[in-house]
Residue, then its C-alpha position, 0 to 999 in steps of 0.5 A: m347923895s342918897d334918895t332918902i329924906f336925909g339925902k333930900i335934907v342935905s341937898g336942900e330939897i327938903p328945907s331944914e334948919f341946920l344946927y351945924e354944917d361943914e363940908h362933910c356933914v350937917a346936924i338937925n334936931d330929931i323930929s321925934p326926940q327921945a330926950p330934951v336934946h336929940v340931934l342927928v349928925i348926918p354925913k353929906k355922903g349917902i352911906p346906907r348903914l355903918v356896915d356899908a362904909q368902905i375903907e375910903d370912908q374912914d376919914l369921914l367916920g372919924h370926922l363925924l365923931l369929932a363933929a358930934g363932940n363939937i356939936a355937944e359942946q355947942l349945945g352945952v351937953a358935952e359933959a354927959f351925952r350918948l352917941i348912937i348909931n343904929n345899923g339895920s332895921g333890927a337895931g331900929q334904923t328907919v332911914f337908910h342914910l348913916h346918921l349919929h344920934i346925940i342924946a342928952g339932957r336927961e339921966f340915963a339908966e344903968g344897965h346893959m349899955a353902961g360901961 
């Protein structure tokens, strides 16, 4: 478990309402949402950044993607959402406990992230 705010949320040290929980991860609403739906999927294992993941984390990483899809279904946004992982402070990561952002509920601009 990491000593970050997310590690403390996962461990129950900081109370939080989980939108989703299984043996590998939890999901919570982002406290500074960038869209009407902005949910964080947080693994229970404290991996600081995506590049810090090891080969033994391969199943966990796949699980996080499947969980994100299930959570999007549960929230009714499965037809149109973005899934974002920031890696490092230069990419906007502010909490160094790997997490995925599910962002939905608004139109996304065409541009460099289209594809």
